[in-house]
C-alpha atoms as one frame of an Amber mdcrd trajectory, in Angstrom:
protein
 -13.285 -83.463 -71.015 -14.462 -79.906 -70.869 -17.153 -80.870 -68.415 -14.564
 -82.571 -66.156 -12.381 -79.462 -66.232 -15.335 -77.240 -65.390 -16.278 -79.494
 -62.445 -12.697 -79.405 -61.196 -12.553 -75.614 -61.495 -15.841 -75.224 -59.633
 -14.518 -77.380 -56.815 -11.423 -75.246 -56.450 -13.535 -72.116 -56.147 -15.685
 -73.682 -53.444 -12.589 -74.754 -51.489 -11.134 -71.219 -51.692 -14.332 -69.676
 -50.375 -14.561 -72.146 -47.539 -10.980 -71.483 -46.432 -11.698 -67.711 -46.267
 -14.737 -68.026 -43.914 -14.127 -67.645 -40.136 -14.589 -70.633 -37.886 -16.649
 -70.167 -34.713 -14.453 -70.479 -31.600 -11.198 -70.053 -33.533  -8.614 -68.132
 -31.571  -7.653 -65.950 -34.481 -11.195 -64.631 -34.983 -11.432 -60.863 -35.342
 -12.337 -58.839 -32.224 -15.748 -57.307 -31.986 -15.502 -53.517 -31.987 -18.235
 -51.714 -30.151 -19.187 -48.235 -31.198 -18.958 -45.681 -28.317 -22.260 -44.836
 -26.785 -23.355 -41.273 -27.348 -24.873 -39.924 -24.112 -28.373 -38.641 -24.382
 -28.592 -34.865 -24.303 -29.295 -33.501 -20.835 -30.882 -30.291 -19.704 -28.073
 -27.878 -18.706 -28.052 -27.109 -14.994 -27.428 -23.612 -13.708 -24.008 -23.236
 -12.041 -23.945 -21.733  -8.569 -21.316 -19.026  -8.320 -20.236 -17.411  -5.071
 -18.008 -14.419  -4.807 -15.038 -15.271  -2.576 -13.601 -12.255  -0.759 -10.072
 -12.530   0.592  -8.810  -9.804   2.870  -5.057  -9.134   2.862  -3.607  -7.308
   5.865   0.031  -6.183   6.067   1.097  -6.556   9.713   4.117  -5.160  11.497
   5.183  -6.935  14.698   7.603  -5.381  17.194   8.939  -6.372  20.586   9.198
  -4.155  23.656  12.468  -2.692  22.371  10.873  -1.559  19.153  12.646  -4.266
  17.113  10.948  -6.006  14.192   9.991  -9.648  14.855  10.065 -12.071  11.940
   9.739 -15.546  13.497   5.969 -15.958  13.849   3.560 -18.415  12.237  -0.170
 -18.185  11.460  -1.093 -19.798  14.837   0.558 -16.889  16.679  -2.014 -14.382
  15.416  -5.567 -13.664  16.587  -7.641 -11.863  13.959 -11.165 -10.549  14.388
 -13.408  -8.997  11.712 -16.203  -6.889  13.226 -15.567  -8.795  16.464 -15.800
 -12.261  14.882 -12.697 -14.422  15.106 -11.305 -15.374  11.709  -9.107 -18.201
  10.465  -5.786 -17.151   8.951  -5.554 -18.828   5.575  -2.149 -17.632   4.481
   0.763 -15.930   6.196   3.768 -14.760   4.244   6.874 -12.916   5.377   9.265
 -11.369   2.959   9.784  -8.595   0.464   6.555  -8.134  -1.444   6.915  -5.822
  -4.447   5.607  -2.303  -3.837   3.952   0.424  -5.881   4.756   3.701  -4.106
   4.078   7.360  -4.517   6.537   9.697  -2.821   4.540  12.858  -2.008   6.826
  15.807  -1.278   5.906  19.278  -0.075   7.595  21.973  -2.158   6.128  25.082
  -0.576   8.369  28.073   0.200   7.834  27.492   3.939  10.117  24.444   3.961
  12.823  25.946   1.748  15.460  25.979   4.549  14.959  22.181   4.812  15.307
  21.520   1.109  19.012  20.570   1.194  18.279  17.905   3.794  15.315  16.617
   1.779  17.526  16.309  -1.292  20.098  14.344   0.716  17.368  11.953   1.830
  16.764  10.899  -1.778  19.533   8.340  -1.662  17.844   6.652   1.310  14.484
   6.582  -0.398  15.997   5.115  -3.567  18.077   2.520  -1.738  16.310   1.727
   1.548  12.629   2.389   0.917  12.488   1.393  -2.744  13.421  -2.278  -3.092
  14.946  -3.944  -6.176  11.550  -4.984  -7.597   9.563  -1.913  -6.478   8.221
   0.886  -8.588   7.794   4.480  -7.471   6.507   7.843  -8.661   7.206  11.314
  -7.304   4.604  14.025  -6.765   5.305  17.543  -5.486   2.769  19.973  -4.099
   2.625  23.625  -3.089  -0.064  25.829  -4.662  -0.461  23.156  -7.333  -0.011
  19.362  -7.429   2.611  18.264  -9.948   3.563  14.784 -11.095   7.348  15.019
 -11.193   8.069  11.408 -12.172   5.706   8.702 -13.386   5.924   5.125 -12.068
   9.332   3.589 -12.752  11.570   0.848 -11.415  14.613   3.007 -12.266  16.098
   4.016  -8.927  18.428   6.534 -10.570  15.470   8.361 -12.097  13.812   8.702
  -8.694  17.048   9.871  -7.082  17.554  12.492  -9.801  14.038  13.866  -9.298
  14.522  14.229  -5.543  17.902  15.911  -6.038  16.282  18.502  -8.300  13.397
  19.478  -5.985  12.581  23.185  -6.043  10.298  25.228  -3.837   7.348  27.224
  -5.139   4.644  29.236  -3.476   3.691  29.390   0.226   0.455  27.420  -0.132
   0.518  23.728   0.640  -2.247  21.596  -0.873  -1.439  18.472   1.128  -4.889
  16.857   0.903  -5.073  17.369  -2.889  -1.635  15.834  -3.178  -2.794  12.810
  -1.166  -5.866  12.491  -3.414  -3.650  12.519  -6.497  -1.456   9.767  -4.994
  -4.505   7.643  -4.229  -5.726   8.069  -7.818  -2.395   7.042  -9.223  -2.199
   3.919  -7.078  -5.784   2.922  -7.688  -5.049   2.942 -11.431  -2.131   0.553
 -10.840  -4.548  -1.703  -8.961  -6.783  -1.823 -12.003  -3.834  -2.817 -14.151
  -3.061  -5.592 -11.693  -6.647  -6.825 -11.786  -6.489  -6.984 -15.578  -3.280
  -9.082 -15.401  -1.150  -6.363 -17.038   0.939  -5.779 -13.923   2.241  -8.147
 -11.208   0.516  -7.914  -7.847   2.047  -5.243  -5.607   1.262  -3.609  -2.279
   0.241   0.033  -2.485   2.017   2.662  -0.339   2.128   6.479  -0.092   5.226
   7.972   1.562   4.717  11.654   2.479   7.430  14.219   3.359   5.501  17.254
   4.492   4.327  19.485   7.279   1.113  18.413   8.949  -0.587  21.446   7.445
  -2.930  21.927   4.518  -3.497  25.278   2.849  -5.923  25.575  -0.075  -6.954
  22.011  -0.869 -10.313  21.139  -2.393 -10.371  17.574  -1.028 -11.307  16.426
   2.453  -9.045  14.245   4.532 -11.778  11.837   5.679 -12.842  11.114   2.087
  -9.240  10.581   0.999  -8.477   8.230   3.870 -11.645   6.240   3.136 -10.552
   5.744  -0.470  -7.099   4.712   0.721  -8.738   2.118   2.954 -10.913   0.919
   0.067  -7.840   0.268  -2.088  -5.686  -1.050   0.793  -3.220   1.820   0.491
  -0.932   2.358   3.514   0.108   5.937   4.274   3.544   6.556   5.800   4.758
  10.066   6.537   7.881  11.900   7.579   6.824  15.099   9.315   8.899  18.069
   8.289   9.787  20.251  11.284   8.192  23.630  10.567   9.799  25.117  13.642
  13.253  24.178  12.424  12.505  25.639   9.000  11.487  28.906  10.604  14.560
  28.931  12.850  16.897  28.408   9.903  15.216  31.161   7.860  16.573  34.740
   8.201  15.145  36.391  11.296  12.918  39.408  10.799  11.737  41.350  13.825
   8.433  43.008  12.950   7.333  43.552  16.517   6.311  47.000  17.629   7.972
  48.075  20.910   4.562  48.961  22.351   2.904  45.622  21.540   0.954  44.517
  24.696   2.057  41.312  26.407   0.241  38.257  24.982  -0.654  40.038  21.753
   1.220  38.893  18.646   1.731  41.108  15.603   1.476  38.276  13.082  -0.680
  35.199  12.703   0.696  31.967  14.025   3.051  29.850  11.935   1.183  26.911
  10.379   1.132  23.937  12.726   2.879  25.792  15.569   1.270  26.910  18.798
   1.485  30.726  19.139   3.203  31.088  22.510   5.862  33.546  23.790   8.891
  31.208  23.488   8.198  30.183  19.885   7.319  33.744  18.853  10.620  34.953
  20.334  12.473  32.331  18.329  10.541  33.295  15.233  11.930  36.821  15.366
  15.440  35.739  16.367  15.409  36.527  20.068  14.470  33.302  21.767  16.124
  30.218  23.190  15.250  26.911  21.557  15.752  24.819  24.694  13.453  27.035
  26.739  10.839  26.893  23.986  10.994  23.085  23.870  10.600  22.830  27.630
   7.638  25.229  27.575   5.941  23.263  24.807   6.426  19.900  26.544   4.938
  21.291  29.733   2.047  23.290  28.334   0.915  22.252  24.847   1.663  18.568
  24.530  -1.819  17.849  23.226  -1.429  20.449  20.479   1.608  18.782  18.941
   0.156  15.255  18.666  -2.736  13.712  16.866  -2.438  15.785  13.646  -3.568
  14.850  10.157  -0.507  12.867   9.051  -0.573  10.805  12.231  -4.290  10.122
  11.775  -3.826   9.099   8.119  -1.118   6.633   9.148  -3.207   5.083  11.933
  -6.302   4.702   9.774  -4.480   2.923   6.942  -2.047   0.716   8.822   0.891
   3.031   8.080   2.952   5.182  10.372   3.913   8.793  11.038   7.398   9.759
  12.208   7.966  13.296  13.449  11.386  14.791  12.743  13.428  17.688  14.061
  16.283  17.977  11.599  17.704  16.715   8.265  19.462  13.784   9.953  16.174
  12.687  11.476  14.498  12.805   8.056  17.004  10.303   6.783  16.670   8.103
   9.839  12.870   8.185   9.518  13.067   7.021   5.901  15.432   4.238   6.902
  12.933   3.042   9.529  10.064   3.128   7.062  12.078   1.164   4.494  12.990
  -1.466   7.061   9.387  -1.869   8.105   7.937  -2.058   4.583  10.267  -4.917
   3.685   9.849  -6.917   6.866   6.066  -7.091   7.213   3.825 -10.114   7.449
   1.134 -10.486   4.815  -1.923 -12.025   6.500  -4.872 -13.301   4.453  -8.281
 -14.504   5.576 -11.807 -14.994   4.214 -14.341 -13.063   6.307 -16.824 -15.426
   7.990 -19.875 -14.643  10.070 -19.934 -10.917   9.312 -21.742  -8.556   6.979
 -20.493  -8.356   3.400 -21.024  -4.601   2.910 -19.835  -1.422   4.539 -16.974
  -0.851   6.923 -15.275  -3.788   8.629 -13.239  -3.291  11.759 -10.072  -5.403
  11.937  -8.111  -6.250  15.041  -4.848  -8.189  14.839  -3.177  -9.382  18.029
  -0.141 -11.537  18.699  -0.659 -14.335  21.200   2.941 -14.187  22.410   3.574
 -12.034  25.418   5.616  -8.854  24.909   4.877  -8.512  21.164   2.688  -5.898
  19.583   1.121  -5.956  16.118   0.268  -2.919  13.999  -2.144  -3.270  11.077
  -4.783  -1.243   9.337  -7.863  -0.836  11.554 -10.428  -1.748   8.909 -11.519
  -1.844   5.286 -14.540  -1.063   3.163 -16.646  -3.402   1.012 -18.578  -1.458
  -1.594 -22.097  -2.710  -2.333 -22.445  -4.680  -5.610 -23.147  -2.605  -8.681
 -26.762  -2.903  -9.816
């Protein structure tokens, strides 16, 4: 009996084992899982890196009436780099945020014009400085002084301009320009590091076209401005008007020979009989203006502020009174916020040194103004 039970128990075990084994071809058979193949290690290949240089050129386009034109596309522009035609990659039109330095002369020579300069502060804060722009204010006479650091607070800029005061007679214009370039180049470094949004760099100068006592040289300063793509705009203060509005002092000796002047010429002013008479309170302004236009036209054009504007893609506006100062700032503000931003990658030209840019509009009757060139510094060894 015990043997029969053992045989029966052994049979049950065999049947259970058989039922648990898979059957070949059965649809419910488990899927075969393949282990992922591990790729054989390969020798790392050196990556080829090429520095891509993109040149950005702010461009102002005007028609024959001097009105800004804002309806062009990339195909309307012809751009050459060192004489080689380039393809315009991007063309934008609209308010690009600005980083600006307002550089203001504070020498005693322009003291009669100071009230008008203060009044112009509202135009700079509202017309030149846009909602997203930042600005700093620098004054210069015998020294160069940072009056306000970079800020987006329009009220702070306006307050600084309203509180301008005159100092000594010297006018270190070039050193003031060098300081402005240094300040803007530091902002460019912050942009490159990603700590500041990208902005266009601009210097706006309110000054005579005269330098007295600077250590820096204009050509070196302009070259640095070109290197950092800084545009220089300027409002020329009318030295003649300042002298006319100052109290007249006649220091002439009654026996002074004709054509001999008892004092040195006023800075930036041709020493001629009509202007000297006005200087001492005896002349007629209209006669002086007519004499200048007929005889010394070449002497009142092509000065340092005009040259700085032309070489950096900016602009110089000469003025002859406080109202003109305000109108000049209004024009500069309108231009800065209605420029095209043209971008291209230089092809077929040298990678180092100075590059000459020419921007033309293919449509008849339209004229483009842009910076004439840029520098590419050689790679650091």
